N, C-alpha and C positions, 0 to 999 in steps of 0.2 A: 277813730278806728284803731283798735288795739292790735298791733302787729309785733309786739315784743316776742322774741323767740329764744328766751333763756332756756337752758336745758330743763329747769324745773317746770316752767310754763309749757314747754313743748310736751313733756310727759303728761302734764295735767290735761292738755287740750288734744292729745292724740286721739281720744275717743270723741272729741267735739266735732260735729259734722259741719261746722260753719265754713263758708268759703269767704275768705277775706283777701285783702291785697294792700300793698303800699305802692310807692312810685316805681319800685323795682320789679316785683313779680306777684303772681298769685300765691296764696297760702291756703292750702287745703289740709284740714285736720292738723293745723299747726306746723306744717312743713312747706317750705318753699318748693314750688313746682314750675318747671317750664311746661306750659300747656301746648303740646305738639299734637295737632288735630288734623284729621282727614275728613273731607265731606263725603257722605254716603246717604242716599235717599232710599229708605226701605221700600217705598212704593214703586221704585224702578227695578226692584227685584221681588216680584210678587210670589215668592216662595219663602215664607217666614222661616222654614227649617234651614235655610241657607244663610240667614243673617249672622249666625254665630261664626260661620266660615269666614265671612267678610271681616267681622270684628277681630277674629284671631289673626288674619293676614295683616290687618292694620296694626294690631298689637305687635306682631313680629317685626314690623318696620322699626319699632322703638317708639312709636307714637303712644300717647296715653289718653287720647280723646277722639271723639267723632262729633262733627256738627251735622245736623240734619234739618231739612225743611219738612213741614207738613203741608199737604196740598188740599186746601179748602175745597177746590172744585171736584175732587174725587169723593169727598165724604158728605157733601151737601149738594149733590146733584139735583135733588128735589128740595126746593126751599122749605125750610122748617123741619127737615128730617136729616139730622146729622148721624151718620152711620160709621162709627169707628169699630167695625167688626170684621170678621174674616181676615183677609190679607191686609185690610186697612187698620186692624187693631194694633195697638202699640205695646201691649203688655209683653209680648214675646220679644219685641225690639229692646225694651228696657231690661228684660231678664237676661237676654243673650249678651247685652253690653256688660252687665254686672258679672256674668260668668267669665267673660273674656278679660275683665278688668279694664274696661274702657269708660271713661267719663263722657258725659253727653252735654253738648251745647244745643239747646232746643231753639229752633227758629220757626215759630208757627205763623208768621205773617201778621195779618191775613194775606198781604201781597208777598210773593216770594220770587218772582222773575223765574230763574232756574230753567230757562228755555222751555217753559211749559205754556200750554194754551191758556190764553187770558192771564198770563203771569201767575197762574194758580187760583184765580177766582172761578167761582161757578159760572156756567154759561148764563144763568138767569140774571146775573149782575149786569149784563150788557143791556138790559131793559130798564135799569135804574136811571132816572132822568138826571139826578144830581151827579156832579163830578165824583168819580171814585177816588178814594184816598184823601178826601177832604172831610170837613167837620159838619157837612149837611146831615141832619138827622135821618133823611131817607137812606143814605148810604150807611151811616154809623149804626143805625138800628139793625140793618141787614147783617151786620157782623156779630151781633151780640150772642146768638145761640152758639155759633161756631166757637167764638172766643171763650165762652164759658165752659164749653165741653172740652176743648183741647187744653184750656188752661187748667182744668181740674185734673186731666190725665197727666199733664206734665208736673203739676204740683205734687201729686201722689208719688211721682218717681224722683222727687228731689233727693239730694244727698241727705238733707235733714230728716227725711222719712225713710232712710235706708236704701235709697235708689241711686242711680248714677248721674242724675242731672245736676250740673254745677253752674249753669249759666243759661240765660234766656234772652233772645233778641226779639223785641217788638218791631213790627214792620220790617222794611228791607230797602236799603239804598234810598232813603227818603230825603232827598237833597235838593230838589228843584220844584218849581211851580210855574206854570205859564204866567207871564206878565210880572214875575218877581225876579229882580236881578239876584245873581248869586250873593252879592254883598248884602242884600236886604233879606235873604232867606234865613230863617223861616218867617213868614208872615203870621199874623195872629191865628188865621184859620189852620195853618200847619201846626202851630204850637198846640192849639186846642185838640186837634186830631191825634197828634203823637202822644200827648199826655193821656188822652182817653184810651188809646191802645195799651199804654203802660199800665193804666189802672185796671183795665179789663183783666189782665193777667195777675195783677196783685190781688184783686178781689177774688180771684179763683184760688188763691192760697199760695201763690209763688213768692218765695222769699229769697231765692238765689239772686245774685246780682244780674241786673239787666244791662245789655250792651247794645251798641249800635255799629253798623258798618257804613261809614261815610265814604262813598266812592269818589267824592271830590276832594277829600282831605282838606276841608275848610272849617272844621271845628263844629259841624252841625251836631247838636244833641250831646255835646261833651259835658262832663260834670261841670256845674257852675254856669251853664249857658242859659238857664231859666226854664220856663215851662216846657215840658217835654224832654228835659235832660235825662240822660241815662247815667248809670254808675260807672260803666267802663266804656271808654272811647276806642273804637276800632275803625280801621280803614280797609278798603279793598283795592286790589290792583291786578291788572293783566298786562304786564309789559311786553309779553311775547306776541300779543294780539292773536289774530285768527287766520292768517294766510297759510293754511295747511298745504296749499298747492305748491308753495315755494318754501319748504321747511328749512333750507339752508340759508335763506335770506332773513336775517334777524332785523326787526324794526329798529330805527335809530331814535325814536321818540319814546316818551314815557319812562325813560330810565330814571329811577329815583336816586337822588343824591343828597337830599336835605330832609328826609323824613324825620330824623331825630330832632331837628330844629323845629319842624312843624309840630311834632308831638309835644315838645317842650312848651310851645306857644299855646296849643289847644287844650292839652290835658296833662299838665306836669306831675300830677299826683297819682296817676294810674300807670300800670305797665304799658310799654309800647306793644300794640296789638294790631296784627293784620288779620282781619276777620275772614277775608277771602284773598288767597293768592293763587295765581294761575298754576294749576297742576296738569293742564292739558288744554285742549281747544276743540272746537266743534265746526262742522261744515253742514251744508245742505245738499239737496239733490243736484246732480250735475257737477259736483265739485269733487275735491279730493276725499279719500276715505279716512277712516279713523287712525289707521297706521301712519298715515302722513301727518296727522295731528300729533301723534306720539313723536314722530321725527322732528317736528317743530319744537315742541316742548319736551326735549329729550334729556338725557343724563347731563349733557353739557349745560343746558339751560338751568338745570337744578344746581349744578356746581356754581355757576356764575350768579344767577339771580337770587337764589336762596342765601348764599353766603354774603351777598351784598346786604340782604336784610339783617343777617346776624350782626353786621357792622353798625346797625342802628340800635343794637341791644334789645332786639325783639324778645319778648317773653311769652306771648300768646300768638300762636301761628297756626292758621287753618288753611289747608290745601284744598282748593276747589278744582277738580274733583280728585279724590283718591280712588274711589270706585264709582263709575258712572252708571252702568246698567243699561236699561232698555226703555225706550219710549213706546212701550206696548200700549195697545188699546187706545191709540190716537191721543195720548196725553201730551205730546210735544207741541211746541209752537210752530208757526208757519215756516220758520227758517231752518228747521232741522229735518232729520229723517228718523227711521225707526231705531237705529242704534244711538245710544247715548254713552258709548264707550269713552268718548271725550279724549282719547289718547292718554288716559289716566294710568297711574302706576299699576293698578289692578285692572286687567282687561275685562271687557263685558262678560266674557265666559268664565271669569274668576281666576284666570291664570296670572302668575306673577313673574313671568320670565322677561318682561321688558327691563332693559338695563337700568332705567331710572328708578325702578323699585329698589334695586340693590344700592344705588347711589343714595337714595333717600334713607335707607337703612343705616348706611355708614354715618351720615350726618346726624340723624336723630339720636343714635346711640351715644355719640360723643357728648351731647348735652346732658344726657342722663347721668354721666359720671363727671360733670364739670360744674360743681355747685358754685364756684366762684363767679361763673357767668350770671347767676341769678341775681346778684346785686351789682353787677358791672354796669358802667355807663358808657355811652357812645362818645367817641371823639370825632374829629373831622377828617375826612379823607384828604390825603395829600399826595402830591407827586414829587418824588425825589428826596423826601425827608428821611424815609426809612429804607429806600432801595436805591441802588446805584444808577437807576435809569428813570427818566421822566415818562417812560412809556407805561409805567405801572402806577396804580393808585393803591395806597395802603390806608386802611381805616382801622385805627386802634379802638379797642373796647377795654376800658380800664377797670380793674378790680377796685372795689371800695372797701370791702371787708377782708380782703386778702391781697397779697402782692401779685397775684396772677393777672397777666394782661393777655389779651387776644388780639392778633393782628390779621386782618383779612386783606389779602393781596389779590388784585385782579388787574386786567389790562385796562388802560385808560379808555380805549375804544372797546367797549364791552362786546362789540360784534366781531372783533378782530380774530382772524384765524392764524396770526403770526406766532412764531416761537420767540420768546423773549428770555434772555438770561439775565441774572441779576445777583448782586450781593445784598445782604440784608443786615442793617445795623440798627440795634435796639438797646435801650437801657435795660439792665437786669439788676438783681441784687448783688451781682459781682461786678457791676460797672457796665459801661457801654461796650458792646461786643459786635464786631463785624463778622458776619457768618456767610459762608462756611469758613471756619478757622483752619481746616486741614486741607485747604486748596480747592480749586475748582469753582463752579458757580451753581447757583440754584436756577431752575428753569420753570417757565410757565408755557405750556404747549397748547396752542389753539385756544379754544374757549374753555378756559379753566380758571380756577380760583383756589387759593390755599388759605387755611387757617393755621398760622404759626402761633405758638404760645411761648410765654416766658414765665418763669417761677411758678410752674404748674405743680400742684401737690398730688403725688401718687402715694396716698396712704402714709404720709409722713416723710417720704423721700422727695426732695426738691428736684424736679426736672427744670433745670435752669433755663433751657430753651429747647425747642424742638421744631424743625422745619417740616418733618413728616407729619401727616395728620393722624390724630388719635381716633381709633375706632372705639375702644373701650379699655377699661382696666378694672381690676377687682383684687381684693385682699382676702386670703383664706384665714381660717381660725388659728393657724400657726404663725400668721404674720406675713406670709409670702405674698408678694404682689405679682400679678400677671398683667403686663401692659402690651397692647396690640397696636402697632403703628403700620401705616401703609403709604404708598406713593405710586405714581404713575410709572410705567415701564421706562427704564433708562434714566430716570431722574436721579440726581445726587441729593442725598439728605443727610442731615446732621443733627445730633442732639448732644447736650451736655448735662451731666447728672452729678449731683453732690454725693460723693461716696464716703462722707465723713463717718456714717454709721454702718458702712458695709465693710466686710472683710476683704482687704485688698487682694490677698492671694487668690481667694475664691473668685473674686471679680475678674481678674485677668485670665484665670484658667478657663473661664466660660466664654471668652471673647475671641477665640481662635477660629474665625470663619473666613473663607475665601471672599475677598471683596469688601471686607470690613476693616477699616482703619481706626486706630484709637490713639489717643495721646492724653496723658495726664498733664494739664496745663498749670496746675499748682497742687498743693498738698491734698486738696479735697475735691478737685474738679476733674472729671473724666469726660473727654470729648470722643464721640463715636460718629464715624461717617461711613456711608455705604452707597453703592449704586443699586438701585432697585432692579431686581430681576424676577423672573417667574419662580425661581427657587426660594423657598422660605428659609429664613435664618432665625434661630432662637438663641438669644444671648442670655447667659445665666450669670447673674450677679450673686453668687453663692446660693443660699437657700432663702434669700430675702427678696429677690426680684428676678423675674425673667421678662425679656422683651422679645416679642415676635415682630420681625421685620417682613412685611408682606408686600407683594405686588397688589395693586388695587383690585384687579380682576380676581385674584385669589381671595382677597378679603370679602368679596361678594359672597363667598361660600360659607362665611362664618355667621353664626347666629348667637345672639344674647337672649336668653330666656330667663324671665323672672321666676323665682320659686314662690309658691304660695306662702302667705303670712296669715297670722291670726286675724280674726275680725277686729275692727271694721276694715282694715286694709285689704285683707283677703287677696284677690287677684289684681287689685288696682296697683298702679305704679306708685312707688315711694322710694325716696333716697335711702330709706332704712332697710330695704329689702335685699336679700341675697340673690345672686344670679348664677347661671352656668353659661359657659361659652362652648359651643359645639361647632365643628366643621363638617360639612359634607352634604346633608340632605337638601333636596329642592326647597323644603320648607320645614321649619321647626315651629310647632304650634304651642305646645306646653311642655313644662318640665316639672318634675317633683322628685323629692328624695324619699325613699322608703328604706330606712336603715342604710345599708351600704349599696343599695341599688338606685341607679338613676333611671327614672321612668320618663321617656320622651314620647310625645306624639308629633306627627308631622307627615310629610309627603315625600315620595321619591318618584322619579320618572325614568330611572335607569339604575343598574346595579351601582351601589354607592358605598364608598368607604366612609364610615362615621368615626370621627375622632373627638374625644373629650379633651378640650383645651384647658378648661378650668372648672372646678367645682369647689365650694367653700369649705368642705370638711376635710379634704385630703384622705378620705376613707373609702370612697366609692371604688368598688371592685367588680360591679356588674351593671349592665345597661340593658334596658328593654326599649323597643320602638314599636309603638302601636300594639302594646301588650305582647309582643314577640320577644322572647329572651334572645340576646345576641351572644355569639361566641367571641368574647373579648380577649385581647392580648395587649401587651405593652410594645410600642414601637421603639425605634432607636432614640426618640426624644422622650421616652418614658411616659408617653401618653397612651391612655386606653383607646384602642381602636377595634373596629369590627366591620365586617363586610355584610352589607344588606343586599341580598339578591333581589332583582326585579324581574318578574315574569309578566310580559304584557298580557292583558286580559283577552280572552277569546270573545269577540263580538260578532253578533249576527245582526246585520243592519238591512233594512228593507231595500228592495229594488223597485222604486216607484214606477218605473216604466213597464214592469211586468205585473204589478198588483192590479187587482180589479178595483176600478173607481166607479162610483155612481155619479150620474150627471143630471142636472136639471137646469133649464133656462132660468136665469136669475134676473131677467129684464122683461117680464111678461107685459110690462106697460106699453110696449111698442106693438103689441098684437091688437088687431082691430076690435076684438071682442072684449078687451080689457075694460073693467068697470072701476072707476076711481071715486065712487060715491062716498067711500069711507075716508077719503083724504081730507086734509084741512084746506078750506078755501082761503085764499089770501085776501081777506076782506078788511084788514085793519086800515082805516083811512088815514091814520097818523102813526107816528113813532116817537119814542123818547130818545131815539138815537141822535147824537149830535150831527150826523150826516143827513142833511135834508133829503126828503123824498123827491125823486124825479119821475115817479110813477103815480097813478091815481090811488093805489093802495100800496101798503108796504109789502115788498117781496123779500125783506131781510129775513134770513133764516132764524136769527135769534128772536125775532118778534113772535115766532110760532113755536119756540122751544126746541129747535134743532141746532146742535152745536158741534157735531163731530162726524167723522167717517166719510160720508158722502151725502149729497142732496139730490133729490129728483123733483123736477117741476113738470107739471102738465098744463099747457096753455091752450084753452079751448076758444075757437072763433068760428065764425061763419064766413066763407069765402065770398069775395065780390069780384074776383077776376083780376085784381090789381096787385096781387101779392108777389111783387118781383123780388123782394129782398126782406130780410129780417136783420135788424141791428140788435146786438146783444152787448150790454155792458155787464161783465161778470166779475165776481170776486171769489177766489177759492183758496187764497194763500199761495206762497211762493211755489212755483213749478206745478201748479195745479193743471188739470186737463178737463176737457168736457167732450161730450158727444151729443148730437142733436138728431132727432128723427121727426119726420112729418108723417103722422099716422104710422104706418109700418115701414116707411121708406127712410133709409139712412140718408142724412143730409150732409153732415160734416163732423169733424172732430178737431179739437186743438190738443196737441200732445205736450204742450208746455215747453217746447224747444223752438229753435229758430228765432226770428225777429220778435222781440218782446218776451222771449223765454226767460223763465225765472221770476217774472213779475207776479205779484199777488193778484193783479187784475188783468182783464183782457177785454178790449173793446173791438168788436168785429162786425162788419156788415157782410152778411151771408147771402149769396145769390140763391134765389129759388126758381131761376129761369128754367131749370130742367124738370121742375115739378109742375104738372098741369093741374090746377085747382078748378073745380066746377063751381060756378057761381050759385050761391044759395045752399051749398053743401057744408056740413059741419066737419071741422078738422081739429086736430090736436097736435101740438108740439110736445114732444117728450125730451127733456133736457136733463142729462146726468152730469153732475159736477163733482169732481173730487175735492173733498174738504181737507186741506193740509194742516189745519189748526189755526187758531187765532194768533194775533200778535201779542207781544208783551207791551210794556209802556213805561214811560217816565211819569212821575206823579202828576196828576191833574190833566194829562193830555187826553185821557179816555181813548187811547189808541187801541185798547183791547176791545172797544165797542165797534171798531171798524166793521161794517156789515159784511156778511158773507152771503153768497147766492146771486140772485139777479139784482143788479143795482139800477139798470135802465134797460129799456127795450123799445123798439119801434118796428111795427109791421107795416111795410109799404102799403099805401092805400087805405090805411085804417087809423082811427083814433086809438090811443093806448087803451081806452076803456073797452074797446071791442074784444080784447083778449082777456078771458077770465082764467086766472092762474090758480092752480092748486099745488101743494107742496107736501113732501114727506121727507123725513130723515129716519133716524132710528125709531123703532116702534115705541110709541108712548112719549117720545121726546124726553122732557124732564121727568116724567113718570116712567122711567126706564124699567124694563122687566127683569133684567139680569142683575140682581143686587149683589151677587158674589163678585162679578167681574167689573162692576162699576158703571158709571154713567157715560163713558166715552168709548166703550169697547165695540159698539155696533154702529153701523151706518144705515143708509137708505135702501140698499139693494134688497130685492125680494127675499133671498135666502137668509139674510141677516134679520130682516123683520120677522120672519117665521121662526128664527132660532135654529135653522138647519146646520149652522156651523158648530153646534154643540154635539157632544157624543150621542150616538144612537138616534140619528134623524130617521124619519119614516121613509127610507130610501128603497124598500124592497122592490117596488114597481118602477123605480127610476131607470132610465137608460144607462147601459154600461158604456162608458166612454172615458178615455184616458187623456189627461191634459197635456201629456208629452207626446203620445203617439197620435192622438186625434185632434184635440183642441177644438176651438170654435171655428165654424165655417164662415161666419159673417161678423160684422160689427155688433157688439152687444156684450153681455155679461153671462158667462157660463159658471155654474157652481159645481165643484167636484169634491167628493169626500171619499175617504178610504180609511181603513184601519190597519194597524200592524202591531206586532208585539216586540218588546225588548226584554232582554234577560242579561243585564250587566252584572257580572260576578260581584259578590259581596266584597267590600273592602276597597273597591276601586271608585275613584271619582273620575268620570269620563265626560268632559264637556262635549256636547253635541250641538251641531248647527245644521239647519236646513239651508241648502245651497242651491241657488238658481244659476244654471249655466247661461252664458250670454255670448252666443256665437253668431247670431243672425244680425247682420248690420241693418239698421233702420227698422227693427221690430218695434211697433208701437202698441204696447199693451201694459196694463197695470194689474198687479196681482196682489191680493191680500192673502196672508198666511194665518190660518187659525189652527191652534194646537190645543186639543181638548177643550175647545170653546173659547180660548184666549187668543185675541188678535195679537200676533207677535211679529208682524212685519208687513210693510207695504213696499213692494218691489216695483220700480218703474224702469222698464227694460230699456227705453231709449235715453234715459238720463243717468241712471246709476246714482252714486257709485256703489251702493250697497248691494251685494249679491249673497252675502253670508249672514244668516240670521240665527244667532245663538238662542237657544231656548233652555232655560235652567231646569234641572231636575226638580221635581215637585209640580211644575207645569207639565213637563214631559215625564211620563212614567217609565223609569228605567228598568222596572221589573214587572211589567204588565202591559195591558192593551192601551193603545193610543189611537185617537181619532185626529186625522189631519184633514183640513178642508181648505179649499182655494176658491177665491172669486177671481176669475180670469176675465178681465175687461179688455176686449179688443177695440182699439180706437180706429182701426183700419177696416175698410169694407170687406176685405178678403179674409178677415178673421185672424186668429193667432193660436199658436200652441207653444208650450214651454220648450226651449232648447234642451233643457235637462233639469232635473230636480232630484236632489239626493240628501241623505242624512249622513253627515260626516263627523268623525271624532277629531279632536285636537289634543294630542299628547296626553293619553290616559295616565293617571296617577294611582299608585298604591297609597292610600290616604288614611290619615287619622281623622278626617272630617266626620261629623256626625251626619248620618244619612238623613236627608230631609223627609218629612211626611208630605203626602200629596196636598197641594192646594185644592180648594174646592173646585170640583169639576161636575157641576150639575148637568145631567143629561137633558136631551130635548123633551119638552112637554108641549102639547098643543097650546098655543097662546090665544087666549080669549081676545077677540077683536082684531086679530092679525089680518092684514090685507096684503 
């Protein structure tokens, strides 16, 4: 592999779209690149017009890549029909990535995990007899159409074809197999399968490097490992784990200390690569909410765990998740709920105010201006060697092609909340130095970590050492450098700089600041020390260097924006590109120079002072923001500044308690006149499912093509007078519920709480003593089961095939065969009717089967009833629909959420939220935690008519009504986002064969 990077070869290969690598780093178009990536799944944001918004926010972090999964189960819900169209199409995803300048790591599976139902497999794969993810032709052949289709889409978008894709991952976390010890994995069948998946994508035209994410870190599929090996070896890790209910309690296991050694063992000739690293966490019903997950994996976690990774000389780093999105349309697995916010840096509603977003921005931008790190190698972490205390661990990362070294300092007990002071002693080009030289001590407060540098090059000026952290630096066309340093409040920091080539008189004239101490230690070395405060200080070293000393929380307000370059770099990140540094806005999206005018786009949430800290020409004298010319002036630091006034938008939001709602009974199955002749009879005498039948015929929902939302069974029998009880063994996924009727009489419900609550299964013997049955008469049980999504799986376990629905039953006084069962789920099952919204958007209840949740249902003659004021009077399911208009002023991005009030203790109801036909929430009143359901613009029409529909399922005999229901904004923004177009919102049409 040719990785020579002489200036001549670099110029010659600048236009070459190859992606290469050596043991140090990735090389894209002849330039070394730290691939800093954020995970974002477009199908969790079904408004393609907003994908650019997410890409820009990830780019604003200083990241240069996005990793994404494709979800086989959403595009081949009907076997043999792969549909990458509508919101499932990828052309806009790739186009938006290119516009934002984001490289793409494609992860098409076929298995993806990702907290999705069936791990991303289609529901029909649950009927495959062969083990999934093995080399049995029955399974492998089932993947071929999908692999060929998605493989071609990715191939067309490769960097070699002018697109953004630079890497591809076949399969996902494929590291174990039942009956195979870890030391013996992979067995031959695993090698055969992995090699086949690799070749599927190669045959489709993919030439970018293929990579693996080995979550066991045992060398599986590393280069040189044999059949199935990939070209790039990556690992994944989630050291913060998932206890969002106790966010202050950090786990004491899984803390990595030897990853560099393991990488050297497994894949010494590729860059160290973490393909997934924990960027948040998730929970399920009855647990903590997503903000608690953000509190667990917060800015302190980012400082400690990410910097620990930098100590392993990581060069490809992907954060799972950076934007999570929504498990709309029942796409999530059984352990989650509607929100997939994940506590990520970018919230589900696309806001970026979480503090870890800003912390990530500080760190990512540092590596964009630290080329020495790209060829640096990891040393071993030690206690007491570099610091004056054994309570700290210092991990050196040594430069190989420059004298620059990086030292990552953290607490030995990474969970500690103590404050530790220390002196720092390191070798430099001027000899061993004990720091700070001007007195005092350095400090590490609580859960923090620092990156100290030595012999760091700032455009030809040697920063001999620096204990403050570097946000960014840049050099303009006149040769002047601007260096931005930051630290925590109250910390003492110190740097030393070689002033040989600086004018001494000018240097000392620019250093007269309160709280800044200086000392010239020899003829050419100047030491500067300061205590970090909220007040910014700017040190001027003549006209050759200025240094900004910032409080970390002030540094959060600074943005580094790349300026566009000529093709093929264009908006992609490159060390050869120029940048601007701006302070002030809530977000800076893009920057460009138009003569002497700097044109910015971005967002503000309040009246904001914008300050131009650095631009490369030294000639800018005008600034615009979102195409609005600003009135600029020079401040006391000679920086261009302007005030940008913010006026909150005037919003008119619906009052759902006073709107007219139309109502229809959505469980007519419990009426004595109901005819279920169109339903599917459960007559399959056998199953391919690995869980053996305990009933005369299969009652597994997947055997009849029903995989999501909800299930309804009808059990017909003739009474003999001995029906004292009914035993039911049910499976519906974690925290599911059910309700049972005998003819039109309510029998009982299970609300998913109490003893056995949270379990995916429920075994219950139900007394029928209060129900008098006439011998010889016909009766029917109607059973409504909430389907919470299927499980994920480890390879070969077939856990995703775990059956849903009725697993077992016994009616007292009867043989099992006396009860004839029928089943329904969504209308058509795998031949689903709503192709725009996909195969999982609908469930079994009557209104969904009819399509009444879509806009313009035939509701003219329906009853007027309000789910808040009236509600349902009995156990059952009521369907409510209404319309309202929005008129959000142009230029404003206003995240809106539907909010369920929860003030009635013990209320047992479940409510689905449909917005313009899209299922965007499942609210479980007695479990929570989610009450707030963000719906993105594009699904919600911000300047037009909207239809909202609710299925209100009361599990209590007395019925239920909503405590409250509202549409609420969160922090409107005056925004430079591109207004999204509406996602498909097909209106109701009478469905042939609907029952």
